[in-house]
N, C-alpha and C positions, 0 to 999 in steps of 0.2 A: 673541408668535410667535417673536421672536429667541431667547428663553430655551429654547424647545423644541428649536430647531436645535442649540444648544450642548449640551443634554442628550443629544440623539441622537448627536452627535459623540463625546461621552464614552463612551456605551454602545458605539458602534462601535469605538472604540479599545480598550476593555476586551475585547470579543469577539475582535478581531484579535490582541491580545496573548495571550489564552488559547489561541487556535488555534496561534499560532507557538510558544508554550511547549510545547504538547502534541506538536507535530511534532518539536521539537528535544530532547525528553526521551529519555534513554537507557533502553532496554528490555532485559531479559534475553533471551538467545537460547537456545531449547531445542535440544539437540543432535539428538535423534531427529526432532522435528517439522520441523527445517530440511532434513532429507535426504529426506523423503517425496516432496515435490513434484518435485524434480529426478529422483528415481528413477523415478517414474511417467512423467514426460515422456520420459526416456531409453528406457524400455521401449516406449512408444508410437512413438518414433522408429525404434527397431530393428524393430518389427513393420511399420511403414510401408515401410521400406527392403526388408524381406524380401518383402512383398507386391509391390513394384515389380519385384524380381528374378524372382519366380516368374511374374508375369504376362507377362514378355517372351518 
């Protein structure tokens, strides 16, 4: 029983290590893709403000 707990701890440490490594890995940034979401959110914000002004 004690040996199983040790093996489980090793597996847990390996999994946690892999997750941390994946999160800290540098990734390339796409120029166009990184601008689409802010542009869409900006347009929605402008449309929302325009609707507020028109409804007053």
